[in-house]
N, CA, C and O of each residue as an XYZ file, in Angstrom:
688
protein
N       0.842     -1.174      0.000
C       0.000      0.000      0.000
C       0.889      1.240      0.000
O       1.827      1.340      0.792
N       0.596      2.165     -0.874
C       1.353      3.407     -0.989
C       0.472      4.549     -0.503
O      -0.673      4.682     -0.935
N       1.010      5.381      0.405
C       0.314      6.581      0.866
C       0.976      7.764      0.174
O       2.175      7.992      0.335
N       0.197      8.512     -0.593
C       0.732      9.661     -1.305
C      -0.378     10.688     -1.524
O      -1.543     10.441     -1.211
N       0.004     11.837     -2.063
C      -0.969     12.894     -2.318
C      -1.921     12.517     -3.444
O      -1.535     11.882     -4.426
N      -3.151     12.916     -3.280
C      -4.153     12.742     -4.338
C      -4.263     14.037     -5.132
O      -3.941     15.119     -4.641
N      -4.718     13.901     -6.351
C      -5.035     15.062     -7.178
C      -6.479     14.919     -7.645
O      -7.160     13.951     -7.308
N      -6.927     15.877     -8.411
C      -8.304     15.825     -8.897
C      -8.548     14.588     -9.765
O      -9.697     14.208     -9.987
N      -7.490     13.964    -10.250
C      -7.616     12.733    -11.018
C      -8.333     11.648    -10.211
O      -9.049     10.819    -10.771
N      -8.131     11.663     -8.885
C      -8.763     10.667     -8.011
C     -10.171     11.070     -7.557
O     -10.805     10.343     -6.793
N     -10.657     12.215     -8.019
C     -11.974     12.701     -7.585
C     -13.087     11.662     -7.754
O     -13.898     11.510     -6.841
N     -13.165     10.945     -8.871
C     -14.242      9.942     -8.984
C     -14.157      8.843     -7.926
O     -15.186      8.405     -7.410
N     -12.937      8.390     -7.593
C     -12.784      7.349     -6.574
C     -13.099      7.892     -5.175
O     -13.721      7.207     -4.363
N     -12.665      9.123     -4.901
C     -12.980      9.752     -3.615
C     -14.488      9.951     -3.502
O     -15.078      9.703     -2.451
N     -15.100     10.396     -4.584
C     -16.549     10.598     -4.614
C     -17.292      9.292     -4.312
O     -18.274      9.294     -3.569
N     -16.834      8.197     -4.876
C     -17.478      6.897     -4.625
C     -17.381      6.512     -3.150
O     -18.335      5.980     -2.582
N     -16.227      6.780     -2.527
C     -16.061      6.469     -1.104
C     -16.943      7.373     -0.258
O     -17.608      6.903      0.665
N     -16.957      8.673     -0.566
C     -17.843      9.605      0.135
C     -19.299      9.136      0.037
O     -20.000      9.047      1.045
N     -19.738      8.840     -1.173
C     -21.149      8.504     -1.385
C     -21.541      7.187     -0.725
O     -22.671      7.042     -0.260
N     -20.631      6.238     -0.679
C     -20.916      5.004      0.056
C     -21.132      5.318      1.532
O     -22.054      4.790      2.155
N     -20.279      6.181      2.093
C     -20.417      6.567      3.506
C     -21.731      7.314      3.740
O     -22.378      7.109      4.766
N     -22.128      8.166      2.818
C     -23.377      8.917      2.954
C     -24.573      7.982      2.916
O     -25.469      8.083      3.755
N     -24.594      7.079      1.956
C     -25.765      6.227      1.743
C     -25.866      5.055      2.717
O     -26.963      4.561      2.976
N     -24.729      4.605      3.259
C     -24.735      3.356      4.022
C     -24.212      3.455      5.448
O     -24.073      2.430      6.115
N     -23.919      4.652      5.934
C     -23.365      4.765      7.280
C     -23.716      6.110      7.899
O     -24.346      6.965      7.277
N     -23.290      6.264      9.134
C     -23.424      7.555      9.809
C     -22.063      8.242      9.934
O     -21.891      9.138     10.760
N     -21.109      7.826      9.124
C     -19.799      8.472      9.116
C     -19.908      9.903      8.607
O     -19.139     10.770      9.021
N     -20.845     10.151      7.727
C     -21.143     11.502      7.234
C     -22.606     11.784      7.507
O     -23.468     10.946      7.242
N     -22.880     12.946      8.028
C     -24.260     13.300      8.342
C     -24.917     14.011      7.154
O     -25.653     14.980      7.339
N     -24.657     13.540      5.964
C     -25.306     14.017      4.743
C     -26.430     13.059      4.388
O     -26.418     11.895      4.789
N     -27.415     13.565      3.622
C     -28.507     12.712      3.143
C     -28.343     12.335      1.668
O     -28.636     11.207      1.273
N     -27.879     13.278      0.870
C     -27.818     13.097     -0.584
C     -26.389     12.841     -1.043
O     -25.452     13.444     -0.521
N     -26.216     11.951     -2.014
C     -24.877     11.731     -2.574
C     -24.291     13.033     -3.118
O     -25.014     13.917     -3.577
N     -22.993     13.124     -3.055
C     -22.285     14.290     -3.596
C     -22.112     14.120     -5.098
O     -22.275     13.026     -5.639
N     -21.784     15.212     -5.755
C     -21.611     15.230     -7.205
C     -20.165     15.607     -7.552
O     -19.387     15.987     -6.677
N     -19.823     15.499     -8.817
C     -18.495     15.928     -9.251
C     -18.340     17.437     -9.050
O     -17.230     17.904     -8.794
N     -19.405     18.195     -9.157
C     -19.327     19.637     -8.880
C     -18.934     19.861     -7.419
O     -18.136     20.750     -7.122
N     -19.490     19.060     -6.507
C     -19.083     19.145     -5.097
C     -17.593     18.860     -4.957
O     -16.895     19.519     -4.186
N     -17.113     17.875     -5.708
C     -15.702     17.502     -5.619
C     -14.795     18.624     -6.132
O     -13.720     18.857     -5.578
N     -15.224     19.314     -7.183
C     -14.438     20.443     -7.685
C     -14.294     21.508     -6.609
O     -13.206     22.041     -6.394
N     -15.391     21.814     -5.938
C     -15.370     22.807     -4.855
C     -14.503     22.321     -3.701
O     -13.718     23.092     -3.148
N     -14.637     21.043     -3.330
C     -13.882     20.459     -2.231
C     -12.382     20.518     -2.517
O     -11.610     20.968     -1.670
N     -11.962     20.068     -3.703
C     -10.543     20.093     -4.061
C     -10.012     21.522     -4.130
O      -8.884     21.784     -3.713
N     -10.805     22.436     -4.644
C     -10.395     23.837     -4.729
C     -10.145     24.409     -3.338
O      -9.160     25.117     -3.124
N     -11.034     24.104     -2.387
C     -10.864     24.583     -1.013
C      -9.616     23.972     -0.377
O      -8.889     24.656      0.345
N      -9.369     22.706     -0.637
C      -8.171     22.050     -0.094
C      -6.912     22.712     -0.643
O      -5.966     22.976      0.099
N      -6.908     22.979     -1.945
C      -5.744     23.600     -2.573
C      -5.538     25.022     -2.047
O      -4.413     25.409     -1.728
N      -6.604     25.789     -1.956
C      -6.523     27.168     -1.491
C      -5.996     27.238     -0.053
O      -5.196     28.118      0.267
N      -6.435     26.323      0.809
C      -6.002     26.318      2.194
C      -4.692     25.595      2.445
O      -4.226     25.535      3.582
N      -4.091     25.042      1.393
C      -2.871     24.227      1.512
C      -3.104     23.026      2.417
O      -2.239     22.654      3.210
N      -4.284     22.424      2.290
C      -4.644     21.252      3.077
C      -4.397     19.995      2.252
O      -4.792     19.935      1.088
N      -3.759     19.004      2.829
C      -3.441     17.790      2.077
C      -4.675     16.927      1.810
O      -5.645     16.942      2.567
N      -4.607     16.195      0.737
C      -5.547     15.108      0.451
C      -4.658     13.904      0.176
O      -4.017     13.814     -0.871
N      -4.628     12.985      1.127
C      -3.782     11.801      1.013
C      -4.596     10.615      0.540
O      -5.773     10.485      0.878
N      -3.980      9.764     -0.230
C      -4.631      8.547     -0.677
C      -3.813      7.320     -0.344
O      -2.583      7.363     -0.340
N      -4.502      6.225     -0.063
C      -3.869      4.916      0.101
C      -4.178      4.139     -1.166
O      -5.338      3.846     -1.456
N      -3.149      3.810     -1.910
C      -3.300      3.152     -3.204
C      -2.789      1.723     -3.126
O      -1.742      1.458     -2.535
N      -3.538      0.802     -3.731
C      -3.099     -0.595     -3.749
C      -2.077     -0.801     -4.869
O      -1.730      0.146     -5.576
N      -1.606     -2.012     -5.028
C      -0.565     -2.312     -6.014
C      -1.012     -2.060     -7.452
O      -0.175     -1.903     -8.342
N      -2.323     -2.021     -7.685
C      -2.847     -1.752     -9.027
C      -3.157     -0.284     -9.240
O      -3.655      0.093    -10.300
N      -2.866      0.562     -8.240
C      -3.109      1.993     -8.359
C      -4.524      2.420     -8.008
O      -4.883      3.583     -8.196
N      -5.335      1.495     -7.499
C      -6.703      1.844     -7.113
C      -6.693      2.486     -5.723
O      -5.934      2.081     -4.843
N      -7.540      3.481     -5.547
C      -7.645      4.178     -4.272
C      -8.422      3.314     -3.278
O      -9.564      2.933     -3.534
N      -7.790      3.009     -2.141
C      -8.429      2.198     -1.105
C      -8.978      3.051      0.030
O      -9.836      2.596      0.787
N      -8.494      4.277      0.155
C      -8.949      5.183      1.200
C      -8.281      6.527      1.021
O      -7.324      6.667      0.259
N      -8.803      7.526      1.741
C      -8.217      8.857      1.671
C      -8.404      9.566      3.005
O      -9.225      9.167      3.831
N      -7.629     10.619      3.196
C      -7.695     11.406      4.422
C      -7.324     12.846      4.101
O      -6.561     13.116      3.174
N      -7.874     13.759      4.880
C      -7.571     15.164      4.674
C      -7.821     15.930      5.964
O      -8.391     15.398      6.916
N      -7.392     17.173      5.983
C      -7.808     18.065      7.050
C      -8.097     19.428      6.471
O      -7.734     19.739      5.337
N      -8.767     20.240      7.286
C      -9.128     21.588      6.894
C      -9.354     22.420      8.138
O      -9.141     21.959      9.260
N      -9.784     23.643      7.927
C     -10.000     24.565      9.042
C     -11.016     23.992     10.026
O     -12.002     23.372      9.628
N     -10.762     24.209     11.315
C     -11.714     23.808     12.347
C     -12.798     24.869     12.476
O     -13.982     24.532     12.479
N     -12.436     26.114     12.580
C     -13.352     27.251     12.619
C     -12.703     28.388     11.842
O     -11.482     28.415     11.687
N     -13.506     29.323     11.355
C     -13.026     30.364     10.450
C     -12.387     31.570     11.142
O     -11.758     32.382     10.463
N     -12.520     31.722     12.453
C     -11.985     32.900     13.128
C     -10.486     32.785     13.339
O      -9.967     31.679     13.495
N      -9.771     33.927     13.346
C      -8.301     33.920     13.394
C      -7.678     33.149     14.556
O      -6.649     32.502     14.364
N      -8.257     33.193     15.741
C      -7.640     32.533     16.897
C      -7.622     31.009     16.759
O      -6.924     30.328     17.511
N      -8.384     30.471     15.805
C      -8.397     29.024     15.567
C      -7.360     28.582     14.537
O      -7.372     27.427     14.113
N      -6.473     29.471     14.133
C      -5.558     29.173     13.023
C      -4.625     27.989     13.268
O      -4.062     27.448     12.316
N      -4.451     27.582     14.509
C      -3.590     26.439     14.806
C      -4.380     25.147     14.996
O      -3.811     24.119     15.365
N      -5.693     25.195     14.746
C      -6.557     24.028     14.931
C      -7.114     23.566     13.592
O      -7.507     24.378     12.754
N      -7.141     22.252     13.402
C      -7.675     21.688     12.163
C      -8.601     20.522     12.488
O      -8.450     19.846     13.505
N      -9.560     20.306     11.597
C     -10.446     19.151     11.697
C     -10.099     18.203     10.563
O      -9.924     18.624      9.420
N     -10.001     16.935     10.883
C      -9.578     15.955      9.879
C     -10.675     14.932      9.620
O     -11.645     14.815     10.369
N     -10.483     14.199      8.534
C     -11.380     13.092      8.214
C     -10.580     11.999      7.520
O      -9.615     12.262      6.802
N     -11.015     10.761      7.757
C     -10.380      9.585      7.175
C     -11.499      8.662      6.698
O     -12.424      8.360      7.452
N     -11.413      8.218      5.451
C     -12.413      7.299      4.898
C     -11.706      6.164      4.180
O     -10.775      6.387      3.405
N     -12.155      4.952      4.445
C     -11.586      3.769      3.800
C     -12.704      3.049      3.058
O     -13.811      2.891      3.572
N     -12.391      2.617      1.842
C     -13.360      1.880      1.024
C     -13.871      0.661      1.786
O     -13.104      0.004      2.489
N     -15.128      0.362      1.656
C     -15.770     -0.707      2.420
C     -15.042     -2.034      2.393
O     -14.935     -2.700      3.423
N     -14.544     -2.427      1.243
C     -13.879     -3.730      1.130
C     -12.428     -3.715      1.612
O     -11.748     -4.739      1.554
N     -11.951     -2.564      2.087
C     -10.565     -2.443      2.549
C     -10.469     -2.105      4.033
O      -9.372     -1.903      4.554
N     -11.613     -2.041      4.714
C     -11.607     -1.705      6.141
C     -11.022     -2.855      6.953
O     -11.085     -4.017      6.552
N     -10.447     -2.503      8.111
C      -9.882     -3.498      9.013
C      -8.495     -3.966      8.625
O      -8.006     -4.960      9.161
N      -7.851     -3.264      7.698
C      -6.527     -3.668      7.225
C      -5.427     -2.707      7.683
O      -4.273     -2.850      7.281
N      -5.778     -1.732      8.519
C      -4.782     -0.783      9.012
C      -4.579      0.444      8.144
O      -3.700      1.258      8.428
N      -5.371      0.596      7.093
C      -5.187      1.738      6.188
C      -5.543      3.058      6.865
O      -4.850      4.059      6.689
N      -6.626      3.055      7.639
C      -7.028      4.270      8.338
C      -5.927      4.763      9.262
O      -5.668      5.964      9.339
N      -5.282      3.847      9.957
C      -4.206      4.216     10.880
C      -3.021      4.803     10.125
O      -2.434      5.791     10.566
N      -2.667      4.208      8.998
C      -1.553      4.734      8.200
C      -1.875      6.119      7.657
O      -1.023      7.007      7.665
N      -3.096      6.302      7.188
C      -3.499      7.610      6.667
C      -3.501      8.666      7.772
O      -2.977      9.764      7.587
N      -4.088      8.332      8.914
C      -4.169      9.304     10.002
C      -2.779      9.619     10.558
O      -2.503     10.772     10.889
N      -1.911      8.633     10.667
C      -0.549      8.884     11.143
C       0.176      9.850     10.215
O       0.898     10.735     10.674
N      -0.014      9.680      8.924
C       0.617     10.595      7.950
C       0.023     11.990      8.054
O       0.749     12.974      7.920
N      -1.293     12.100      8.292
C      -1.912     13.413      8.490
C      -1.323     14.116      9.705
O      -1.072     15.321      9.670
N      -1.102     13.365     10.779
C      -0.517     13.944     11.988
C       0.863     14.515     11.671
O       1.184     15.627     12.091
N       1.681     13.764     10.935
C       3.009     14.249     10.531
C       2.897     15.544      9.738
O       3.633     16.498      9.991
N       1.985     15.577      8.788
C       1.824     16.776      7.958
C       1.317     17.956      8.779
O       1.737     19.091      8.554
N       0.428     17.702      9.718
C      -0.077     18.782     10.571
C       1.058     19.407     11.382
O       1.122     20.627     11.531
N       1.941     18.575     11.901
C       3.087     19.105     12.641
C       4.003     19.903     11.727
O       4.485     20.968     12.114
N       4.250     19.407     10.527
C       5.118     20.115      9.580
C       4.519     21.449      9.165
O       5.252     22.377      8.824
N       3.192     21.557      9.190
C       2.531     22.815      8.836
C       2.263     23.684     10.067
O       1.554     24.686      9.974
N       2.821     23.308     11.211
C       2.761     24.075     12.449
C       1.366     24.214     13.057
O       1.048     25.237     13.663
N       0.543     23.192     12.894
C      -0.734     23.185     13.603
C      -0.506     22.667     15.011
O       0.491     21.996     15.277
N      -1.426     22.978     15.911
C      -1.288     22.569     17.305
C      -2.345     21.558     17.754
O      -2.082     20.737     18.632
N      -3.536     21.613     17.157
C      -4.615     20.736     17.611
C      -5.354     20.151     16.413
O      -5.775     20.861     15.500
N      -5.495     18.827     16.452
C      -6.297     18.122     15.449
C      -7.550     17.614     16.149
O      -7.484     17.117     17.273
N      -8.687     17.739     15.483
C      -9.932     17.254     16.058
C     -10.698     16.477     15.002
O     -10.705     16.834     13.823
N     -11.339     15.414     15.447
C     -12.174     14.610     14.560
C     -13.539     14.415     15.178
O     -13.657     14.078     16.356
N     -14.569     14.628     14.379
C     -15.937     14.363     14.808
C     -16.318     12.953     14.398
O     -16.208     12.601     13.224
N     -16.767     12.139     15.349
C     -17.052     10.723     15.099
C     -18.447     10.395     15.619
O     -18.787     10.725     16.755
N     -19.244      9.749     14.791
C     -20.544      9.291     15.274
C     -20.316      8.326     16.433
O     -19.427      7.477     16.376
N     -21.122      8.461     17.482
C     -20.901      7.666     18.696
C     -20.995      6.164     18.463
O     -20.464      5.387     19.257
N     -21.654      5.742     17.397
C     -21.771      4.307     17.127
C     -20.585      3.740     16.351
O     -20.528      2.534     16.111
N     -19.638      4.589     15.957
C     -18.504      4.162     15.138
C     -17.323      3.744     16.026
O     -16.336      4.469     16.151
N     -17.445      2.575     16.631
C     -16.424      2.078     17.564
C     -15.063      1.911     16.896
O     -14.036      2.142     17.534
N     -15.035      1.519     15.638
C     -13.757      1.321     14.951
C     -13.002      2.645     14.822
O     -11.787      2.685     15.017
N     -13.699      3.705     14.501
C     -13.049      5.013     14.378
C     -12.576      5.520     15.737
O     -11.506      6.119     15.840
N     -13.363      5.284     16.766
C     -12.938      5.670     18.116
C     -11.651      4.942     18.478
O     -10.708      5.563     18.968
N     -11.600      3.631     18.242
C     -10.385      2.853     18.545
C      -9.189      3.354     17.737
O      -8.081      3.464     18.263
N      -9.414      3.652     16.468
C      -8.347      4.171     15.614
C      -7.762      5.441     16.217
O      -6.546      5.563     16.361
N      -8.620      6.374     16.566
C      -8.145      7.636     17.111
C      -7.427      7.441     18.447
O      -6.374      8.035     18.677
N      -7.980      6.628     19.307
C      -7.336      6.377     20.594
C      -5.970      5.722     20.416
O      -5.048      5.996     21.184
N      -5.833      4.865     19.417
C      -4.554      4.181     19.192
C      -3.445      5.142     18.795
O      -2.266      4.821     18.940
N      -3.813      6.324     18.292
C      -2.819      7.319     17.895
C      -2.750      8.487     18.877
O      -2.187      9.536     18.563
N      -3.325      8.302     20.064
C      -3.181      9.302     21.115
C      -4.287     10.328     21.226
O      -4.204     11.230     22.061
N      -5.318     10.218     20.412
C      -6.439     11.153     20.511
C      -7.232     10.846     21.778
O      -7.356      9.691     22.185
N      -7.764     11.899     22.393
C      -8.586     11.731     23.589
C      -9.955     12.355     23.369
O     -10.110     13.318     22.618
N     -10.936     11.784     24.038
C     -12.299     12.298     23.955
C     -12.341     13.671     24.613
O     -11.825     13.847     25.717
N     -12.954     14.644     23.943
C     -13.003     15.991     24.509
C     -14.407     16.581     24.546
O     -14.625     17.584     25.225
N     -15.376     15.986     23.829
C     -16.731     16.543     23.844
C     -17.726     15.557     23.252
O     -17.386     14.718     22.417
N     -18.957     15.684     23.708
C     -20.077     14.907     23.167
C     -21.226     15.858     22.897
O     -21.527     16.737     23.705
N     -21.855     15.675     21.768
C     -23.045     16.454     21.443
C     -24.168     15.462     21.178
O     -24.180     14.775     20.156
N     -25.090     15.399     22.093
C     -26.230     14.480     21.981
C     -27.206     15.005     20.932
O     -27.474     16.204     20.854
N     -27.726     14.089     20.134
C     -28.733     14.391     19.114
C     -28.264     15.490     18.155
O     -29.040     16.365     17.773
N     -27.004     15.433     17.780
C     -26.437     16.428     16.868
C     -26.990     16.299     15.452
O     -27.035     17.279     14.708
N     -27.410     15.091     15.081
C     -27.936     14.860     13.744
C     -29.087     13.874     13.784
O     -29.322     13.197     14.784
N     -29.801     13.812     12.663
C     -30.908     12.863     12.523
C     -30.769     12.201     11.169
O     -30.815     12.868     10.136
N     -30.599     10.884     11.175
C     -30.405     10.138      9.933
C     -30.860      8.706     10.151
O     -30.735      8.171     11.253
N     -31.379      8.094      9.122
C     -31.861      6.715      9.176
C     -32.921      6.535     10.264
O     -33.004      5.482     10.895
N     -33.727      7.578     10.473
C     -34.848      7.499     11.401
C     -34.482      7.556     12.868
O     -35.283      7.183     13.725
N     -33.266      8.025     13.168
C     -32.875      8.089     14.582
C     -31.944      9.284     14.828
O     -31.308      9.804     13.911
N     -31.889      9.696     16.095
C     -30.982     10.760     16.506
C     -29.568     10.211     16.597
O     -29.349      9.079     17.027
N     -28.610     11.038     16.181
C     -27.200     10.646     16.182
C     -26.421     11.519     17.157
O     -26.593     12.737     17.193
N     -25.573     10.886     17.936
C     -24.711     11.595     18.877
C     -23.318     11.726     18.271
O     -22.777     10.773     17.711
N     -22.752     12.917     18.393
C     -21.449     13.218     17.811
C     -20.406     13.345     18.918
O     -20.585     14.094     19.878
N     -19.324     12.604     18.767
C     -18.221     12.628     19.730
C     -17.023     13.319     19.071
O     -16.757     13.124     17.885
N     -16.317     14.116     19.846
C     -15.110     14.768     19.346
C     -13.887     14.203     20.049
O     -13.857     14.069     21.272
N     -12.874     13.872     19.246
C     -11.594     13.381     19.745
C     -10.508     14.322     19.254
O     -10.484     14.700     18.083
N      -9.602     14.702     20.164
C      -8.563     15.661     19.803
C      -7.177     15.127     20.122
O      -6.993     14.264     20.980
N      -6.211     15.677     19.396
C      -4.804     15.382     19.625
C      -4.070     16.710     19.673
O      -4.165     17.512     18.744
N      -3.332     16.944     20.761
C      -2.511     18.148     20.871
C      -1.125     17.837     20.342
O      -0.512     16.839     20.720
N      -0.639     18.697     19.467
C       0.669     18.535     18.830
C       1.675     19.470     19.484
O       1.277     20.487     20.054
N       2.963     19.158     19.420
C       3.975     20.016     20.052
C       4.291     21.288     19.250
O       5.137     22.086     19.654
N       3.631     21.462     18.155
C       3.869     22.621     17.291
C       2.753     23.640     17.494
O       1.700     23.273     18.016
N       2.929     24.882     17.115
C       4.166     25.503     16.627
C       5.107     25.842     17.775
O       4.713     25.891     18.940
N       6.348     26.071     17.411
C       7.348     26.400     18.434
C       7.091     27.773     19.046
O       7.286     27.969     20.246
N       6.650     28.725     18.218
C       6.412     30.087     18.696
C       5.090     30.609     18.131
O       5.086     31.351     17.149
N       3.964     30.224     18.749
C       2.674     30.707     18.247
C       2.542     32.215     18.385
O       3.134     32.821     19.278
N       1.775     32.806     17.510
C       1.584     34.249     17.548
C       0.178     34.630     17.180
O      -0.601     33.798     16.716
N      -0.146     35.875     17.385
C      -1.487     36.386     17.097
C      -1.545     37.216     15.825
O      -2.554     37.865     15.552
N      -0.485     37.200     15.058
C      -0.471     37.979     13.813
C      -1.345     37.357     12.756
O      -1.446     37.886     11.649
């Protein structure tokens, strides 16, 4: 498995993974599948913010999963905080790909001088909770009934990781 940067060339494969999560899980609190137009906007925002989009590729070059991060909140004092996401194709889950992707995101976050990574996880997603805990993330918040999908209320859990960067934070 190779972990490397994705480009818009992988947009159809990323879109398929996103849409599977939307239609078949509570990993995303969306109702409708995304479109290629959504992907153009998503990739543009990632590029503009200098946010990575990493892919896990199998030996045949097929995308098995992806991970990215972006702004946590839009106000200036949050500039050292990012929110991340990791998605693995259904037939590739349980193989350690999520851990490899998230570990690489952590490295990139430190290199870009971020201080806090946060992930929002549906409370029923035990595998994602275990993944985050295995890399040092700790539970920091719960929001009961944050979403409604598949005929039930969904609780959202937040897990955070504090990084040793930046060396000299500032308010500029």
